[in-house]
C-alpha positions in Angstrom: -18.0 -15.4 5.6 -15.7 -16.6 8.5 -18.8 -18.1 10.3 -19.5 -20.2 7.3 -16.5 -22.5 7.9 -16.4 -22.8 11.7 -17.6 -25.9 13.5 -19.8 -25.6 16.6 -16.8 -26.0 19.0 -14.7 -23.5 16.9 -17.4 -20.9 17.0 -17.9 -21.5 20.8 -14.2 -20.9 21.4 -14.1 -17.7 19.3 -17.2 -16.4 21.2 -15.5 -17.2 24.6 -12.5 -15.1 23.5 -14.7 -12.2 22.4 -16.8 -12.3 25.6 -13.5 -12.4 27.6 -12.8 -8.9 26.3 -16.2 -7.8 27.8 -15.5 -9.6 31.1 -12.0 -8.1 31.4 -13.5 -4.6 30.7 -11.5 -4.2 27.5 -14.4 -2.7 25.6 -15.3 -0.2 28.3 -11.6 0.7 28.7 -11.2 1.4 25.0 -14.4 3.4 24.9 -13.3 5.6 27.9 -9.8 6.0 26.4 -11.2 7.2 23.0 -13.6 9.5 24.9 -10.7 11.1 26.8 -8.7 11.4 23.6 -11.7 13.1 21.8 -12.2 15.5 24.7 -8.6 16.7 24.3 -9.1 17.2 20.6 -12.4 19.0 20.8 -11.1 21.1 23.8 -8.2 22.4 21.7 -10.5 23.0 18.7 -12.9 25.1 20.7 -10.3 27.6 21.9 -9.5 30.8 20.2 -6.5 31.2 17.8 -4.0 32.3 20.5 -5.2 29.7 23.0 -5.3 27.0 20.3 -1.6 27.6 19.5 -0.8 27.3 23.3 -2.7 24.1 23.8 -2.4 22.4 20.4 1.0 20.9 21.2 -0.2 19.6 24.6 -3.4 18.2 23.0 -1.5 16.5 20.2 1.0 15.0 22.7 -1.9 13.6 24.8 -3.7 12.2 21.8 -0.5 10.4 20.6 0.1 9.0 24.1 -3.5 7.7 24.3 -3.2 6.0 20.9 0.2 4.6 21.7 -1.0 3.1 25.0 -4.1 1.6 23.3 -1.9 0.1 20.6 0.6 -1.4 23.0 -2.0 -2.6 25.5 -3.9 -4.5 22.8 -1.4 -7.4 22.9 -1.8 -7.9 26.6 -5.6 -7.8 26.3 -5.4 -10.6 23.6 -3.3 -12.8 25.9 -5.7 -12.3 28.8 -8.7 -13.2 26.6 -6.8 -16.3 25.4 -6.3 -17.3 29.0 -10.0 -17.5 29.6 -10.4 -19.6 26.4 -7.8 -22.0 27.7 -9.7 -22.3 31.0 -13.2 -22.5 29.7 -13.2 -23.8 26.1 -11.6 -26.2 23.7 -8.0 -25.1 23.0 -7.6 -27.2 19.8 -10.9 -25.8 18.4 -9.7 -22.3 19.1 -6.4 -22.8 17.4 -8.1 -24.3 14.4 -10.5 -21.4 14.2 -7.6 -18.9 14.5 -5.8 -20.7 11.7 -8.8 -20.3 9.5 -9.0 -16.6 10.4 -5.4 -16.1 9.5 -6.0 -17.7 6.1 -9.0 -15.4 5.4 -6.8 -12.5 6.4 -4.0 -13.6 3.9 -6.6 -14.0 1.2 -7.8 -10.4 1.7 -4.3 -9.0 1.7 -3.3 -10.6 -1.6 -4.1 -9.4 -5.1 -7.5 -10.9 -6.2 -7.7 -13.9 -8.6 -11.2 -13.0 -9.7 -12.8 -9.7 -10.6 -16.3 -9.8 -9.1 -17.5 -7.2 -11.7 -16.9 -9.7 -14.5 -20.5 -10.7 -13.9 -23.2 -8.6 -15.6 -25.3 -8.4 -12.5 -24.7 -8.4 -8.8 -24.8 -11.9 -7.2 -27.9 -12.6 -5.2 -25.8 -14.3 -2.6 -22.6 -12.2 -2.3 -21.4 -13.9 0.9 -21.5 -17.3 -0.9 -19.6 -15.8 -3.8 -16.9 -14.5 -1.4 -16.7 -18.0 0.1 -16.2 -19.5 -3.3 -13.5 -16.9 -4.1 -11.7 -17.7 -0.9 -11.8 -21.4 -1.5 -10.3 -20.9 -5.0 -7.5 -19.0 -3.3 -7.1 -21.7 -0.7 -6.7 -24.3 -3.3 -4.1 -22.3 -5.1 -2.0 -21.2 -2.1 -2.8 -23.7 0.6 0.8 -24.8 1.0 2.0 -21.2 1.4 -0.8 -20.3 3.9 -0.1 -23.3 6.1 3.6 -22.5 6.1 2.9 -18.9 7.2 0.5 -20.1 10.0 3.4 -22.2 11.3 6.3 -19.8 10.8 5.0 -16.2 11.0 7.1 -14.1 13.3 5.8 -11.2 15.4 6.0 -7.6 14.3 8.4 -5.4 16.3 5.4 -4.0 18.0 2.3 -6.2 17.6 -1.3 -5.9 18.7 -2.0 -9.7 18.5 0.0 -12.8 19.1 0.9 -14.8 16.0 -0.7 -18.2 15.6 2.6 -19.9 16.5 2.7 -17.9 19.8 -0.8 -18.9 20.5 -0.1 -22.6 19.8 2.8 -22.5 22.3 0.6 -20.8 24.9 -2.2 -23.4 24.5 0.2 -26.3 24.3 -1.1 -27.3 20.8 1.4 -28.8 18.4 -0.6 -28.8 15.2 -3.6 -27.0 13.8 -6.3 -28.9 11.7 -8.0 -26.8 9.0 -11.1 -28.3 7.4 -13.1 -25.9 5.2 -16.0 -28.2 4.5 -19.2 -26.7 5.8 -20.2 -27.4 9.4 -22.9 -29.7 10.6 -26.4 -29.1 9.3 -28.0 -27.7 12.4 -25.3 -25.0 12.8 -25.4 -24.3 9.0 -29.1 -23.5 9.2 -28.4 -20.9 11.9 -25.5 -19.3 10.1 -27.4 -19.3 6.8 -30.0 -17.0 8.4 -27.3 -14.5 9.3 -25.9 -14.6 5.7 -29.4 -14.3 4.2 -29.9 -11.0 6.1 -26.4 -9.8 5.3 -26.8 -10.5 1.6 -29.8 -8.1 1.5 -27.4 -5.3 2.3 -24.6 -6.5 0.0 -26.7 -7.0 -3.2 -26.2 -4.0 -5.5 -28.9 -2.5 -7.6 -28.6 -2.9 -11.4 -27.9 0.8 -12.1 -25.2 1.1 -9.4 -23.7 -2.3 -10.5 -23.4 -1.1 -14.1 -21.5 2.0 -13.0 -19.2 0.0 -10.8 -18.7 -2.7 -13.5 -17.9 0.0 -16.1 -15.3 1.6 -13.9 -13.7 -1.5 -12.4 -13.9 -4.1 -15.2 -15.0 -2.8 -18.6 -12.8 0.3 -18.6 -9.6 -1.8 -17.9 -10.6 -4.2 -20.6 -10.9 -1.3 -23.1 -7.4 -0.1 -22.1 -6.0 -3.6 -22.6 -7.7 -4.0 -26.0 -6.4 -0.7 -27.2 -2.9 -1.4 -26.0 -2.7 -4.9 -27.4 -4.0 -3.7 -30.8 -1.3 -1.1 -31.0 1.3 -3.7 -30.2 3.6 -1.3 -28.3 5.2 -3.8 -25.9 8.0 -1.5 -24.8 6.0 1.7 -24.5 6.1 3.0 -20.9 2.5 3.0 -19.8 1.8 1.9 -16.2 -1.9 2.2 -17.1 -1.8 -1.1 -18.9 -0.2 -2.8 -15.9 -2.9 -1.5 -13.6 -5.6 -2.6 -16.1 -4.2 -6.2 -16.2 -4.1 -6.3 -12.4 -7.7 -4.9 -12.2 -9.0 -7.8 -14.4 -6.7 -10.3 -12.6 -4.4 -11.0 -15.5 -1.2 -11.0 -13.4 0.7 -13.2 -15.8 0.2 -10.8 -18.7 1.1 -7.9 -16.4 4.4 -9.6 -15.6 5.2 -10.3 -19.2 4.6 -6.6 -20.2 6.6 -5.4 -17.2 9.6 -7.5 -18.3 9.6 -5.8 -21.7 9.0 -2.3 -20.3 11.8 -2.7 -17.7 14.3 -3.6 -20.5 13.8 -0.1 -21.8 13.1 1.7 -18.5 15.1 -0.3 -15.8 15.2 2.6 -13.3 11.5 3.3 -13.2 10.4 3.2 -9.6 6.8 2.7 -10.7 7.5 -0.4 -12.9 9.8 -1.9 -10.3 7.1 -1.5 -7.7 4.5 -3.2 -9.8 6.7 -6.1 -10.7 7.9 -6.6 -7.1 4.3 -6.4 -5.8 3.1 -9.1 -8.2 6.1 -11.4 -7.6 5.8 -11.1 -3.8 2.1 -11.8 -4.0 3.0 -15.0 -5.8 5.4 -15.9 -3.0 8.4 -15.3 -5.3 11.2 -13.9 -3.1 12.9 -12.2 -6.1 10.2 -9.5 -5.9 11.9 -8.1 -2.8 14.7 -6.7 -4.8 12.3 -4.9 -7.1 10.4 -3.4 -4.2 13.6 -2.2 -2.5 14.7 -0.6 -5.8 11.4 1.2 -6.1 11.7 2.6 -2.6 15.4 3.7 -3.0 14.6 5.5 -6.3 11.4 7.2 -5.1 10.8 6.9 -1.3 8.0 9.6 -1.3 6.0 7.7 -3.9 6.9 4.1 -3.0 7.9 4.0 0.6 5.4 1.3 1.3 7.3 -1.0 -1.1 9.7 -2.0 1.7 6.8 -2.4 4.1 5.2 -4.8 1.7 8.5 -6.7 1.4 8.9 -6.7 5.2 5.3 -8.1 5.6 6.2 -10.9 3.2 9.4 -11.8 5.2 7.5 -11.5 8.5 4.9 -14.0 7.3 7.6 -16.5 6.2 9.5 -16.2 9.5 12.7 -14.7 8.0 13.5 -12.4 10.9 17.1 -11.3 10.0 16.1 -10.3 6.4 13.0 -8.6 7.7 14.9 -6.6 10.3 17.6 -5.6 7.7 14.8 -4.3 5.4 13.2 -2.4 8.3 16.6 -0.8 9.1 17.0 0.2 5.4 13.5 1.8 5.4 14.4 3.7 8.6 17.6 5.0 7.0 15.7 6.0 3.8 13.0 7.8 5.8 15.6 9.7 7.9 17.5 10.7 4.8 14.2 11.7 3.2 13.2 13.8 6.2 16.6 15.6 6.2 16.5 16.1 2.5 12.8 17.0 1.8 12.9 20.5 3.3 16.0 21.4 1.4 14.6 20.0 -1.8 12.0 22.7 -2.1 12.9 26.0 -3.8 13.2 29.1 -1.7 13.8 32.7 -2.4 17.1 32.5 -0.5 18.4 29.6 -2.7 21.6 30.1 -4.7 21.9 28.6 -8.1 24.9 27.7 -10.1 25.6 26.8 -13.8 24.8 23.1 -14.5 27.7 20.9 -15.1 25.8 18.3 -17.1 27.7 17.1 -20.1 26.5 18.3 -23.5 25.4 14.7 -24.4 23.0 14.7 -21.4 21.6 18.1 -22.4 21.1 17.0 -26.0 19.1 13.9 -24.7 16.9 16.2 -22.5 16.4 18.6 -25.4 15.4 15.8 -27.7 12.8 14.6 -25.1 11.4 18.1 -24.7 10.7 18.3 -28.4 7.9 15.7 -27.8 6.0 18.2 -25.6 4.4 21.0 -27.5 3.4 23.0 -24.5 7.0 23.4 -23.3 8.2 26.6 -24.7 11.4 27.1 -22.7 13.4 25.0 -20.2 16.1 26.1 -17.8 18.6 23.9 -15.9 20.6 25.1 -12.9 22.5 23.4 -10.1 21.4 23.6 -6.5 23.8 22.6 -3.8 22.4 20.8 -0.7 24.8 20.3 2.2 25.4 16.7 3.0 23.8 15.5 -0.2 24.8 15.3 -3.9 24.2 18.4 -6.0 20.8 18.4 -7.8 19.8 19.8 -11.1 16.7 22.0 -11.1 14.6 21.9 -14.3 12.3 24.9 -14.6 9.8 24.9 -17.4 7.9 27.6 -19.2 4.6 26.3 -20.6 2.1 27.6 -23.1 -0.8 25.8 -21.6 -2.1 24.9 -18.1 -4.9 22.6 -19.2 -5.4 18.9 -18.4 -2.7 18.1 -21.0 -0.2 19.7 -18.6 -0.5 17.0 -15.9 -0.1 14.1 -18.4 3.0 15.7 -20.1 4.7 16.6 -16.8 4.2 13.1 -15.5 5.8 11.7 -18.7 8.7 14.1 -18.4 9.1 13.3 -14.7 9.4 9.6 -15.5 12.0 10.4 -18.2 14.2 12.4 -15.7 13.6 9.9 -12.9 15.2 7.1 -14.9 18.4 9.0 -15.6 21.6 8.6 -13.6 21.7 12.3 -12.7 19.4 13.8 -10.0 16.7 16.2 -11.0 14.0 18.4 -9.5 11.2 19.3 -12.0 9.2 22.4 -11.7 6.4 23.6 -14.1 5.6 26.7 -12.0 8.2 28.8 -10.4 7.7 32.0 -8.4 8.7 35.1 -10.4 11.5 36.0 -8.0 13.1 32.6 -8.3 12.6 32.4 -12.0 14.4 35.7 -12.4 17.4 34.3 -10.4 17.4 31.1 -12.5 17.4 33.1 -15.8 20.4 35.0 -14.6 22.6 31.9 -14.2 25.0 31.5 -17.1 23.8 29.2 -19.8 20.7 28.2 -17.8 18.4 28.3 -20.9 18.9 24.9 -22.5 15.8 24.7 -24.6 13.8 27.4 -26.5 11.1 26.2 -28.9 11.2 28.1 -32.1 
């Protein structure tokens, strides 16, 4: 698809850059590096158990060092390849081609505006369809994409220079992006490439029907059922996913607004709203993403990375770095906390100090789950962290219904001010200790 929009000079400059990697030995170097890394891996795997334990740490350390070096050296390889372009090719054409590439990259990273499975059959020319989809995105977000091309800042550790860095290196002040198709002679050649590519991309009718059913018709049925029931405030992330799947982001946002009025602490709902807002270049989405990560780092740790990527693209360095620092702190706290969060036979439990009002609210919620026969709540103390309430359930069923119900109960507890750990299966030794704690049984279905 990228070839479809390059002029002859732009294509030539891109090829010079790629051949520069060959001339500089980058391809051979990477292949040798991967070969040595794989040798270490297979060597450690081929040893016996005792020897494996001895060499595993050394092997892992070497593999990590190989990957780290390959990652860090990539930036320098790009700069050296650019130097050959500057010497042998048209610098302006290369910058223009790189700007187009960046816009294709942005289009791929954003939530789609069109569901390709809306069509009853696979397109006969999928590459042309992808081009049309890109152009639709370009028309909608051209101003944002051009701003990013001019203002994007480097990542803390980056494998490629930003477009702004490349423009400075080449001495180019402005890029010129024209997505009209190239001259006829070049178009004839590139069309041959796409004709061959389309033969591999066209999907047979039976396979297309299966994909369409899963990725388009199923979400539509979920939306139809939900809208017919008119339960706007019902917590159901499935409807949000369905709206996103069929590219109805405005409806997803409207439902999220109503759901968050009832469930403001839901990490899941905050993540979805933040993701959609940021995708629309609305900076208010960052607060929702941060809230999702703070409330549930293990499930939504990538929320801050998405927000950081948005700030990186817009050139907001200080805000990006502050978010990165926040993520690092959350991750460090999570690493310190996670091992202590798990239940162990050596754990000591204490009577919960939850107020009776909180216990009554939990009991009322448990009444909605027929498979919960008993529920216990005890307190576990974790040094350096707030005390946490351990909820241990006794269930009458372990069928598929269990997962759905546990997930609903987890979301209910997640939104409360207090901190909870929910367990539906507890080792007998631990369960015996929990039962012995004074007033630990808080629910007993009659």
